[in-house]
A tleap script that builds the chain and sets N, CA, C and O, in Angstrom:
source leaprc.protein.ff14SB
mol = sequence {
  NMET ASP ILE THR ASP LEU LYS PRO THR LEU
  GLN PHE VAL TRP LEU GLU VAL SER ASP LEU
  THR THR SER ARG HIE PHE TYR GLY GLU MET
  LEU GLY PHE SER VAL GLN GLU SER ASP GLY
  ALA PHE ILE ILE VAL ASP LEU ASN ASP ALA
  PHE LEU TYR LEU ALA PRO GLY LYS PRO THR
  PRO GLY ASN MET HIE LEU ALA ILE ALA VAL
  GLU ASP ILE ASP LEU LEU TYR GLN ARG LEU
  LEU GLU GLN GLY ASN ASP VAL ALA SER PRO
  THR ASP GLU GLY TRP ALA ARG TYR ILE GLU
  LEU THR ASP PRO ASP GLY TYR ARG LEU PHE
  LEU LEU THR PRO GLU GLU HIE GLU ALA SER
  CGLN
}
set mol.1.N position { 19.840 28.315 -5.841 }
set mol.1.CA position { 18.583 27.567 -5.856 }
set mol.1.C position { 17.717 28.044 -4.692 }
set mol.1.O position { 18.196 28.195 -3.568 }
set mol.2.N position { 16.473 28.274 -4.970 }
set mol.2.CA position { 15.486 28.689 -3.976 }
set mol.2.C position { 14.790 27.432 -3.445 }
set mol.2.O position { 14.657 26.447 -4.171 }
set mol.3.N position { 14.354 27.458 -2.209 }
set mol.3.CA position { 13.677 26.308 -1.595 }
set mol.3.C position { 12.455 25.874 -2.399 }
set mol.3.O position { 12.105 24.694 -2.387 }
set mol.4.N position { 11.797 26.801 -3.096 }
set mol.4.CA position { 10.625 26.441 -3.894 }
set mol.4.C position { 11.009 25.674 -5.153 }
set mol.4.O position { 10.132 25.150 -5.839 }
set mol.5.N position { 12.302 25.595 -5.472 }
set mol.5.CA position { 12.770 24.852 -6.637 }
set mol.5.C position { 13.032 23.372 -6.333 }
set mol.5.O position { 13.456 22.634 -7.223 }
set mol.6.N position { 12.792 22.931 -5.118 }
set mol.6.CA position { 13.088 21.549 -4.747 }
set mol.6.C position { 12.198 20.531 -5.465 }
set mol.6.O position { 12.642 19.415 -5.734 }
set mol.7.N position { 10.976 20.888 -5.775 }
set mol.7.CA position { 10.031 20.042 -6.511 }
set mol.7.C position { 9.968 18.606 -5.968 }
set mol.7.O position { 10.391 17.668 -6.645 }
set mol.8.N position { 9.448 18.440 -4.766 }
set mol.8.CA position { 9.389 17.100 -4.183 }
set mol.8.C position { 8.426 16.187 -4.933 }
set mol.8.O position { 7.405 16.630 -5.459 }
set mol.9.N position { 8.770 14.926 -4.969 }
set mol.9.CA position { 7.905 13.893 -5.529 }
set mol.9.C position { 7.897 12.706 -4.575 }
set mol.9.O position { 8.887 12.445 -3.891 }
set mol.10.N position { 6.805 12.004 -4.532 }
set mol.10.CA position { 6.705 10.816 -3.697 }
set mol.10.C position { 7.394 9.662 -4.410 }
set mol.10.O position { 7.047 9.340 -5.546 }
set mol.11.N position { 8.356 9.043 -3.762 }
set mol.11.CA position { 9.069 7.908 -4.344 }
set mol.11.C position { 8.427 6.591 -3.945 }
set mol.11.O position { 8.160 5.744 -4.797 }
set mol.12.N position { 8.174 6.411 -2.638 }
set mol.12.CA position { 7.544 5.177 -2.184 }
set mol.12.C position { 6.904 5.376 -0.824 }
set mol.12.O position { 7.219 6.314 -0.091 }
set mol.13.N position { 5.993 4.460 -0.508 }
set mol.13.CA position { 5.395 4.344 0.819 }
set mol.13.C position { 5.762 2.948 1.310 }
set mol.13.O position { 5.600 1.973 0.577 }
set mol.14.N position { 6.252 2.844 2.536 }
set mol.14.CA position { 6.680 1.580 3.128 }
set mol.14.C position { 5.629 1.172 4.153 }
set mol.14.O position { 5.354 1.914 5.096 }
set mol.15.N position { 5.045 -0.007 3.967 }
set mol.15.CA position { 4.052 -0.519 4.906 }
set mol.15.C position { 4.496 -1.875 5.422 }
set mol.15.O position { 4.993 -2.705 4.661 }
set mol.16.N position { 4.318 -2.095 6.699 }
set mol.16.CA position { 4.568 -3.417 7.253 }
set mol.16.C position { 3.291 -4.230 7.133 }
set mol.16.O position { 2.196 -3.736 7.403 }
set mol.17.N position { 3.445 -5.498 6.720 }
set mol.17.CA position { 2.306 -6.399 6.521 }
set mol.17.C position { 2.542 -7.694 7.280 }
set mol.17.O position { 3.682 -8.058 7.571 }
set mol.18.N position { 1.461 -8.382 7.596 }
set mol.18.CA position { 1.568 -9.612 8.383 }
set mol.18.C position { 1.982 -10.808 7.544 }
set mol.18.O position { 2.572 -11.748 8.077 }
set mol.19.N position { 1.690 -10.804 6.240 }
set mol.19.CA position { 2.001 -11.953 5.396 }
set mol.19.C position { 2.235 -11.493 3.950 }
set mol.19.O position { 1.321 -10.974 3.310 }
set mol.20.N position { 3.445 -11.684 3.444 }
set mol.20.CA position { 3.777 -11.240 2.085 }
set mol.20.C position { 2.959 -11.956 1.021 }
set mol.20.O position { 2.568 -11.340 0.029 }
set mol.21.N position { 2.696 -13.243 1.207 }
set mol.21.CA position { 1.930 -13.997 0.216 }
set mol.21.C position { 0.519 -13.448 0.086 }
set mol.21.O position { 0.010 -13.284 -1.023 }
set mol.22.N position { -0.108 -13.166 1.211 }
set mol.22.CA position { -1.462 -12.602 1.204 }
set mol.22.C position { -1.469 -11.222 0.551 }
set mol.22.O position { -2.357 -10.915 -0.245 }
set mol.23.N position { -0.488 -10.394 0.883 }
set mol.23.CA position { -0.401 -9.049 0.293 }
set mol.23.C position { -0.124 -9.126 -1.202 }
set mol.23.O position { -0.701 -8.363 -1.977 }
set mol.24.N position { 0.755 -10.039 -1.618 }
set mol.24.CA position { 1.045 -10.212 -3.039 }
set mol.24.C position { -0.231 -10.602 -3.799 }
set mol.24.O position { -0.487 -10.102 -4.894 }
set mol.25.N position { -1.016 -11.489 -3.211 }
set mol.25.CA position { -2.270 -11.896 -3.842 }
set mol.25.C position { -3.236 -10.714 -3.949 }
set mol.25.O position { -3.831 -10.495 -5.005 }
set mol.26.N position { -3.394 -9.956 -2.869 }
set mol.26.CA position { -4.335 -8.833 -2.859 }
set mol.26.C position { -3.965 -7.786 -3.911 }
set mol.26.O position { -4.788 -7.420 -4.750 }
set mol.27.N position { -2.726 -7.312 -3.860 }
set mol.27.CA position { -2.318 -6.232 -4.764 }
set mol.27.C position { -2.062 -6.728 -6.191 }
set mol.27.O position { -2.347 -6.014 -7.153 }
set mol.28.N position { -1.535 -7.930 -6.334 }
set mol.28.CA position { -1.210 -8.453 -7.653 }
set mol.28.C position { -2.370 -9.154 -8.333 }
set mol.28.O position { -2.779 -8.761 -9.425 }
set mol.29.N position { -2.902 -10.186 -7.701 }
set mol.29.CA position { -3.965 -10.984 -8.321 }
set mol.29.C position { -5.323 -10.295 -8.260 }
set mol.29.O position { -6.026 -10.215 -9.268 }
set mol.30.N position { -5.689 -9.804 -7.101 }
set mol.30.CA position { -7.023 -9.214 -6.941 }
set mol.30.C position { -7.136 -7.861 -7.649 }
set mol.30.O position { -8.058 -7.637 -8.433 }
set mol.31.N position { -6.182 -6.956 -7.362 }
set mol.31.CA position { -6.260 -5.623 -7.960 }
set mol.31.C position { -5.612 -5.560 -9.347 }
set mol.31.O position { -5.925 -4.664 -10.131 }
set mol.32.N position { -4.729 -6.483 -9.651 }
set mol.32.CA position { -4.088 -6.502 -10.961 }
set mol.32.C position { -2.907 -5.562 -11.095 }
set mol.32.O position { -2.504 -5.242 -12.213 }
set mol.33.N position { -2.343 -5.111 -9.983 }
set mol.33.CA position { -1.181 -4.228 -10.018 }
set mol.33.C position { 0.083 -5.042 -10.262 }
set mol.33.O position { 0.130 -6.232 -9.951 }
set mol.34.N position { 1.093 -4.409 -10.811 }
set mol.34.CA position { 2.383 -5.056 -11.051 }
set mol.34.C position { 3.129 -5.191 -9.727 }
set mol.34.O position { 3.410 -4.197 -9.058 }
set mol.35.N position { 3.447 -6.438 -9.355 }
set mol.35.CA position { 4.114 -6.713 -8.082 }
set mol.35.C position { 5.420 -7.453 -8.365 }
set mol.35.O position { 5.447 -8.421 -9.125 }
set mol.36.N position { 6.499 -6.981 -7.742 }
set mol.36.CA position { 7.806 -7.622 -7.884 }
set mol.36.C position { 8.332 -7.976 -6.508 }
set mol.36.O position { 8.045 -7.296 -5.523 }
set mol.37.N position { 9.118 -9.065 -6.450 }
set mol.37.CA position { 9.765 -9.436 -5.197 }
set mol.37.C position { 11.149 -8.836 -5.138 }
set mol.37.O position { 11.765 -8.556 -6.166 }
set mol.38.N position { 11.625 -8.644 -3.946 }
set mol.38.CA position { 12.984 -8.144 -3.742 }
set mol.38.C position { 13.676 -9.068 -2.755 }
set mol.38.O position { 13.680 -8.806 -1.552 }
set mol.39.N position { 14.252 -10.133 -3.252 }
set mol.39.CA position { 15.003 -11.098 -2.438 }
set mol.39.C position { 14.196 -11.687 -1.278 }
set mol.39.O position { 14.773 -12.092 -0.269 }
set mol.40.N position { 12.892 -11.736 -1.411 }
set mol.40.CA position { 12.052 -12.308 -0.372 }
set mol.40.C position { 11.930 -11.461 0.880 }
set mol.40.O position { 11.182 -11.812 1.792 }
set mol.41.N position { 12.660 -10.342 0.939 }
set mol.41.CA position { 12.615 -9.489 2.131 }
set mol.41.C position { 11.395 -8.592 2.131 }
set mol.41.O position { 10.887 -8.243 3.196 }
set mol.42.N position { 10.913 -8.210 0.956 }
set mol.42.CA position { 9.730 -7.381 0.817 }
set mol.42.C position { 9.254 -7.498 -0.621 }
set mol.42.O position { 9.943 -8.068 -1.468 }
set mol.43.N position { 8.072 -6.955 -0.893 }
set mol.43.CA position { 7.572 -6.905 -2.264 }
set mol.43.C position { 7.359 -5.442 -2.641 }
set mol.43.O position { 7.166 -4.575 -1.788 }
set mol.44.N position { 7.401 -5.205 -3.933 }
set mol.44.CA position { 7.264 -3.847 -4.448 }
set mol.44.C position { 6.061 -3.811 -5.382 }
set mol.44.O position { 5.985 -4.581 -6.339 }
set mol.45.N position { 5.126 -2.915 -5.100 }
set mol.45.CA position { 3.967 -2.695 -5.956 }
set mol.45.C position { 4.276 -1.448 -6.779 }
set mol.45.O position { 4.488 -0.365 -6.234 }
set mol.46.N position { 4.298 -1.619 -8.095 }
set mol.46.CA position { 4.616 -0.517 -8.999 }
set mol.46.C position { 3.362 0.314 -9.242 }
set mol.46.O position { 2.382 -0.176 -9.804 }
set mol.47.N position { 3.401 1.579 -8.814 }
set mol.47.CA position { 2.267 2.495 -8.991 }
set mol.47.C position { 2.580 3.549 -10.047 }
set mol.47.O position { 2.036 4.652 -10.006 }
set mol.48.N position { 3.447 3.216 -10.983 }
set mol.48.CA position { 3.886 4.069 -12.086 }
set mol.48.C position { 4.769 5.226 -11.650 }
set mol.48.O position { 5.950 5.228 -11.997 }
set mol.49.N position { 4.279 6.194 -10.925 }
set mol.49.CA position { 5.099 7.332 -10.501 }
set mol.49.C position { 5.680 7.158 -9.105 }
set mol.49.O position { 6.485 7.979 -8.666 }
set mol.50.N position { 5.287 6.107 -8.407 }
set mol.50.CA position { 5.769 5.830 -7.058 }
set mol.50.C position { 5.638 4.327 -6.821 }
set mol.50.O position { 5.096 3.597 -7.651 }
set mol.51.N position { 6.141 3.885 -5.684 }
set mol.51.CA position { 6.092 2.467 -5.343 }
set mol.51.C position { 5.499 2.281 -3.962 }
set mol.51.O position { 5.574 3.163 -3.107 }
set mol.52.N position { 4.910 1.117 -3.765 }
set mol.52.CA position { 4.413 0.711 -2.464 }
set mol.52.C position { 5.284 -0.470 -2.044 }
set mol.52.O position { 5.233 -1.532 -2.663 }
set mol.53.N position { 6.085 -0.286 -0.990 }
set mol.53.CA position { 6.938 -1.350 -0.480 }
set mol.53.C position { 6.191 -2.026 0.659 }
set mol.53.O position { 5.746 -1.365 1.598 }
set mol.54.N position { 6.056 -3.335 0.575 }
set mol.54.CA position { 5.368 -4.109 1.599 }
set mol.54.C position { 6.380 -5.053 2.225 }
set mol.54.O position { 6.963 -5.887 1.532 }
set mol.55.N position { 6.592 -4.932 3.521 }
set mol.55.CA position { 7.613 -5.698 4.220 }
set mol.55.C position { 7.004 -6.422 5.416 }
set mol.55.O position { 6.054 -5.928 6.023 }
set mol.56.N position { 7.546 -7.587 5.756 }
set mol.56.CA position { 7.053 -8.303 6.928 }
set mol.56.C position { 7.237 -7.460 8.187 }
set mol.56.O position { 8.260 -6.798 8.368 }
set mol.57.N position { 6.246 -7.497 9.033 }
set mol.57.CA position { 6.335 -6.735 10.270 }
set mol.57.C position { 4.995 -6.701 10.961 }
set mol.57.O position { 4.141 -7.563 10.756 }
set mol.58.N position { 4.829 -5.689 11.782 }
set mol.58.CA position { 3.584 -5.508 12.520 }
set mol.58.C position { 2.792 -4.383 11.857 }
set mol.58.O position { 3.158 -3.215 11.983 }
set mol.59.N position { 1.704 -4.724 11.147 }
set mol.59.CA position { 0.894 -3.686 10.491 }
set mol.59.C position { 0.312 -2.704 11.504 }
set mol.59.O position { -0.142 -3.097 12.579 }
set mol.60.N position { 0.333 -1.429 11.147 }
set mol.60.CA position { -0.252 -0.382 11.981 }
set mol.60.C position { -1.026 0.582 11.085 }
set mol.60.O position { -0.574 1.700 10.837 }
set mol.61.N position { -2.200 0.148 10.595 }
set mol.61.CA position { -2.942 0.982 9.643 }
set mol.61.C position { -3.428 2.305 10.210 }
set mol.61.O position { -3.451 3.303 9.490 }
set mol.62.N position { -3.814 2.344 11.467 }
set mol.62.CA position { -4.253 3.600 12.078 }
set mol.62.C position { -5.228 4.373 11.212 }
set mol.62.O position { -6.165 3.807 10.649 }
set mol.63.N position { -4.996 5.676 11.112 }
set mol.63.CA position { -5.870 6.548 10.333 }
set mol.63.C position { -5.324 6.840 8.945 }
set mol.63.O position { -5.789 7.766 8.281 }
set mol.64.N position { -4.345 6.065 8.499 }
set mol.64.CA position { -3.762 6.300 7.186 }
set mol.64.C position { -4.702 5.802 6.082 }
set mol.64.O position { -5.304 4.733 6.181 }
set mol.65.N position { -4.800 6.614 5.037 }
set mol.65.CA position { -5.569 6.251 3.851 }
set mol.65.C position { -4.644 6.400 2.644 }
set mol.65.O position { -3.928 7.395 2.529 }
set mol.66.N position { -4.659 5.431 1.758 }
set mol.66.CA position { -3.869 5.517 0.534 }
set mol.66.C position { -4.821 5.739 -0.631 }
set mol.66.O position { -5.751 4.959 -0.833 }
set mol.67.N position { -4.596 6.786 -1.388 }
set mol.67.CA position { -5.391 7.061 -2.583 }
set mol.67.C position { -4.543 6.673 -3.785 }
set mol.67.O position { -3.475 7.240 -4.015 }
set mol.68.N position { -5.032 5.696 -4.553 }
set mol.68.CA position { -4.305 5.196 -5.713 }
set mol.68.C position { -5.181 5.398 -6.941 }
set mol.68.O position { -6.281 4.851 -7.032 }
set mol.69.N position { -4.683 6.186 -7.879 }
set mol.69.CA position { -5.439 6.469 -9.105 }
set mol.69.C position { -5.229 5.354 -10.128 }
set mol.69.O position { -4.122 4.835 -10.278 }
set mol.70.N position { -6.294 4.997 -10.821 }
set mol.70.CA position { -6.256 4.037 -11.926 }
set mol.70.C position { -6.954 4.676 -13.125 }
set mol.70.O position { -7.741 5.610 -12.970 }
set mol.71.N position { -6.663 4.170 -14.302 }
set mol.71.CA position { -7.240 4.722 -15.534 }
set mol.71.C position { -8.761 4.588 -15.595 }
set mol.71.O position { -9.446 5.487 -16.083 }
set mol.72.N position { -9.294 3.454 -15.096 }
set mol.72.CA position { -10.729 3.180 -15.231 }
set mol.72.C position { -11.247 2.460 -13.992 }
set mol.72.O position { -11.138 1.239 -13.887 }
set mol.73.N position { -11.805 3.210 -13.064 }
set mol.73.CA position { -12.294 2.626 -11.818 }
set mol.73.C position { -13.443 1.650 -12.069 }
set mol.73.O position { -13.605 0.679 -11.330 }
set mol.74.N position { -14.237 1.903 -13.106 }
set mol.74.CA position { -15.354 1.005 -13.394 }
set mol.74.C position { -14.861 -0.360 -13.869 }
set mol.74.O position { -15.471 -1.383 -13.557 }
set mol.75.N position { -13.764 -0.379 -14.619 }
set mol.75.CA position { -13.165 -1.636 -15.054 }
set mol.75.C position { -12.617 -2.404 -13.858 }
set mol.75.O position { -12.800 -3.618 -13.767 }
set mol.76.N position { -11.951 -1.717 -12.947 }
set mol.76.CA position { -11.440 -2.370 -11.741 }
set mol.76.C position { -12.593 -2.882 -10.885 }
set mol.76.O position { -12.522 -3.982 -10.338 }
set mol.77.N position { -13.644 -2.095 -10.768 }
set mol.77.CA position { -14.826 -2.513 -10.005 }
set mol.77.C position { -15.401 -3.808 -10.589 }
set mol.77.O position { -15.715 -4.732 -9.838 }
set mol.78.N position { -15.543 -3.887 -11.909 }
set mol.78.CA position { -16.054 -5.098 -12.552 }
set mol.78.C position { -15.130 -6.285 -12.288 }
set mol.78.O position { -15.598 -7.394 -12.030 }
set mol.79.N position { -13.821 -6.054 -12.353 }
set mol.79.CA position { -12.847 -7.116 -12.066 }
set mol.79.C position { -13.065 -7.669 -10.655 }
set mol.79.O position { -13.077 -8.883 -10.451 }
set mol.80.N position { -13.237 -6.775 -9.691 }
set mol.80.CA position { -13.440 -7.195 -8.313 }
set mol.80.C position { -14.735 -7.990 -8.156 }
set mol.80.O position { -14.761 -8.998 -7.450 }
set mol.81.N position { -15.811 -7.542 -8.809 }
set mol.81.CA position { -17.078 -8.268 -8.747 }
set mol.81.C position { -16.952 -9.659 -9.369 }
set mol.81.O position { -17.454 -10.635 -8.811 }
set mol.82.N position { -16.289 -9.753 -10.517 }
set mol.82.CA position { -16.113 -11.037 -11.196 }
set mol.82.C position { -15.317 -12.021 -10.356 }
set mol.82.O position { -15.473 -13.233 -10.510 }
set mol.83.N position { -14.470 -11.521 -9.476 }
set mol.83.CA position { -13.694 -12.373 -8.581 }
set mol.83.C position { -14.491 -12.761 -7.339 }
set mol.83.O position { -13.996 -13.502 -6.489 }
set mol.84.N position { -15.716 -12.267 -7.232 }
set mol.84.CA position { -16.560 -12.609 -6.096 }
set mol.84.C position { -16.375 -11.728 -4.880 }
set mol.84.O position { -16.811 -12.090 -3.787 }
set mol.85.N position { -15.741 -10.583 -5.043 }
set mol.85.CA position { -15.539 -9.666 -3.922 }
set mol.85.C position { -16.798 -8.857 -3.666 }
set mol.85.O position { -17.502 -8.463 -4.596 }
set mol.86.N position { -17.070 -8.615 -2.398 }
set mol.86.CA position { -18.204 -7.789 -1.999 }
set mol.86.C position { -17.703 -6.354 -1.863 }
set mol.86.O position { -17.109 -5.980 -0.851 }
set mol.87.N position { -17.953 -5.565 -2.898 }
set mol.87.CA position { -17.466 -4.187 -2.916 }
set mol.87.C position { -18.594 -3.280 -3.389 }
set mol.87.O position { -19.332 -3.620 -4.314 }
set mol.88.N position { -18.720 -2.123 -2.746 }
set mol.88.CA position { -19.761 -1.165 -3.130 }
set mol.88.C position { -19.424 -0.551 -4.482 }
set mol.88.O position { -18.254 -0.430 -4.846 }
set mol.89.N position { -20.450 -0.167 -5.216 }
set mol.89.CA position { -20.234 0.456 -6.523 }
set mol.89.C position { -19.499 1.786 -6.360 }
set mol.89.O position { -19.556 2.394 -5.291 }
set mol.90.N position { -18.810 2.244 -7.407 }
set mol.90.CA position { -18.039 3.487 -7.309 }
set mol.90.C position { -18.903 4.676 -6.897 }
set mol.90.O position { -20.057 4.811 -7.303 }
set mol.91.N position { -18.307 5.517 -6.085 }
set mol.91.CA position { -18.928 6.762 -5.638 }
set mol.91.C position { -18.386 7.896 -6.499 }
set mol.91.O position { -17.184 7.972 -6.754 }
set mol.92.N position { -19.278 8.774 -6.944 }
set mol.92.CA position { -18.861 9.919 -7.750 }
set mol.92.C position { -18.934 11.158 -6.872 }
set mol.92.O position { -20.013 11.553 -6.432 }
set mol.93.N position { -17.777 11.772 -6.617 }
set mol.93.CA position { -17.712 12.963 -5.765 }
set mol.93.C position { -17.518 14.242 -6.574 }
set mol.93.O position { -17.392 15.324 -6.001 }
set mol.94.N position { -17.494 14.124 -7.905 }
set mol.94.CA position { -17.243 15.300 -8.731 }
set mol.94.C position { -15.774 15.444 -9.074 }
set mol.94.O position { -15.431 15.673 -10.233 }
set mol.95.N position { -14.907 15.314 -8.094 }
set mol.95.CA position { -13.462 15.393 -8.324 }
set mol.95.C position { -12.892 14.047 -8.750 }
set mol.95.O position { -11.819 13.975 -9.348 }
set mol.96.N position { -13.639 12.960 -8.428 }
set mol.96.CA position { -13.188 11.607 -8.770 }
set mol.96.C position { -14.317 10.617 -8.557 }
set mol.96.O position { -15.258 10.871 -7.806 }
set mol.97.N position { -14.202 9.471 -9.240 }
set mol.97.CA position { -15.042 8.304 -8.950 }
set mol.97.C position { -14.132 7.331 -8.218 }
set mol.97.O position { -13.009 7.085 -8.658 }
set mol.98.N position { -14.612 6.766 -7.088 }
set mol.98.CA position { -13.736 5.895 -6.318 }
set mol.98.C position { -14.504 4.756 -5.664 }
set mol.98.O position { -15.720 4.796 -5.480 }
set mol.99.N position { -13.726 3.748 -5.329 }
set mol.99.CA position { -14.208 2.671 -4.470 }
set mol.99.C position { -13.268 2.626 -3.277 }
set mol.99.O position { -12.085 2.951 -3.378 }
set mol.100.N position { -13.820 2.218 -2.158 }
set mol.100.CA position { -13.038 2.138 -0.938 }
set mol.100.C position { -12.879 0.674 -0.571 }
set mol.100.O position { -13.857 -0.071 -0.509 }
set mol.101.N position { -11.638 0.266 -0.327 }
set mol.101.CA position { -11.340 -1.106 0.070 }
set mol.101.C position { -10.411 -1.082 1.269 }
set mol.101.O position { -9.752 -0.078 1.537 }
set mol.102.N position { -10.366 -2.178 1.978 }
set mol.102.CA position { -9.399 -2.366 3.044 }
set mol.102.C position { -8.545 -3.560 2.663 }
set mol.102.O position { -9.069 -4.618 2.313 }
set mol.103.N position { -7.223 -3.393 2.728 }
set mol.103.CA position { -6.350 -4.508 2.361 }
set mol.103.C position { -6.322 -5.522 3.506 }
set mol.103.O position { -6.888 -5.260 4.567 }
set mol.104.N position { -5.672 -6.679 3.311 }
set mol.104.CA position { -5.709 -7.736 4.343 }
set mol.104.C position { -5.180 -7.319 5.713 }
set mol.104.O position { -5.503 -7.961 6.712 }
set mol.105.N position { -4.380 -6.266 5.783 }
set mol.105.CA position { -3.850 -5.816 7.071 }
set mol.105.C position { -4.580 -4.611 7.639 }
set mol.105.O position { -4.165 -4.064 8.661 }
set mol.106.N position { -5.658 -4.189 6.995 }
set mol.106.CA position { -6.459 -3.094 7.517 }
set mol.106.C position { -6.126 -1.717 6.981 }
set mol.106.O position { -6.711 -0.725 7.414 }
set mol.107.N position { -5.181 -1.643 6.032 }
set mol.107.CA position { -4.887 -0.338 5.417 }
set mol.107.C position { -6.052 0.041 4.509 }
set mol.107.O position { -6.502 -0.765 3.694 }
set mol.108.N position { -6.532 1.266 4.654 }
set mol.108.CA position { -7.678 1.734 3.860 }
set mol.108.C position { -7.198 2.311 2.544 }
set mol.108.O position { -6.296 3.148 2.510 }
set mol.109.N position { -7.812 1.854 1.456 }
set mol.109.CA position { -7.456 2.294 0.113 }
set mol.109.C position { -8.629 3.001 -0.541 }
set mol.109.O position { -9.769 2.544 -0.470 }
set mol.110.N position { -8.330 4.123 -1.179 }
set mol.110.CA position { -9.274 4.771 -2.079 }
set mol.110.C position { -8.715 4.527 -3.474 }
set mol.110.O position { -7.690 5.099 -3.847 }
set mol.111.N position { -9.381 3.687 -4.234 }
set mol.111.CA position { -8.988 3.422 -5.618 }
set mol.111.C position { -9.870 4.317 -6.464 }
set mol.111.O position { -11.095 4.214 -6.413 }
set mol.112.N position { -9.250 5.201 -7.247 }
set mol.112.CA position { -10.037 6.246 -7.888 }
set mol.112.C position { -9.581 6.561 -9.296 }
set mol.112.O position { -8.448 6.287 -9.691 }
set mol.113.N position { -10.499 7.143 -10.032 }
set mol.113.CA position { -10.208 7.745 -11.328 }
set mol.113.C position { -10.601 9.212 -11.206 }
set mol.113.O position { -11.779 9.538 -11.056 }
set mol.114.N position { -9.586 10.113 -11.274 }
set mol.114.CA position { -9.890 11.542 -11.181 }
set mol.114.C position { -10.763 11.997 -12.345 }
set mol.114.O position { -10.651 11.484 -13.458 }
set mol.115.N position { -11.627 12.959 -12.075 }
set mol.115.CA position { -12.460 13.533 -13.128 }
set mol.115.C position { -11.607 14.459 -13.990 }
set mol.115.O position { -10.738 15.169 -13.483 }
set mol.116.N position { -11.857 14.445 -15.276 }
set mol.116.CA position { -11.155 15.353 -16.199 }
set mol.116.C position { -11.812 16.715 -16.070 }
set mol.116.O position { -13.037 16.828 -16.036 }
set mol.117.N position { -10.995 17.732 -16.000 }
set mol.117.CA position { -11.496 19.102 -15.924 }
set mol.117.C position { -11.083 19.841 -17.188 }
set mol.117.O position { -9.939 19.731 -17.629 }
set mol.118.N position { -12.005 20.589 -17.769 }
set mol.118.CA position { -11.669 21.392 -18.940 }
set mol.118.C position { -10.810 22.576 -18.506 }
set mol.118.O position { -11.033 23.179 -17.456 }
set mol.119.N position { -9.858 22.880 -19.313 }
set mol.119.CA position { -8.991 24.033 -19.028 }
set mol.119.C position { -9.812 25.307 -19.091 }
set mol.119.O position { -10.691 25.450 -19.942 }
set mol.120.N position { -9.521 26.237 -18.180 }
set mol.120.CA position { -10.230 27.517 -18.201 }
set mol.120.C position { -9.838 28.305 -19.447 }
set mol.120.O position { -8.677 28.317 -19.858 }
set mol.121.N position { -10.820 28.954 -20.029 }
set mol.121.CA position { -10.536 29.718 -21.249 }
set mol.121.C position { -10.576 31.179 -20.983 }
set mol.121.O position { -10.361 31.979 -21.894 }
savepdb mol mol.pdb
quit
């Protein structure tokens, strides 16, 4: 086996949060993501190909940014507006349309829908 055959994939990101109930509400109720509990010690946000583990602790958001792709950023944007959230309309950068949010502990999120690219012929 060659080192280039390792094919790494992201399994999960572990973040410490100040309050599990608040984080569960933000990721589950506000964003509509699938959230599961794990014996009350932490919660798991299912991101389809990876997981976001949120555990009690001291949040340290620093310069970290999480980019989470969704099928339809405009639908998520409308959901957020209907809930009364003050969020800027999606930005189109060519490579993706995204909205930027900060979670309750200060972690910066880019919620995005990647642009479809036609295959080169």
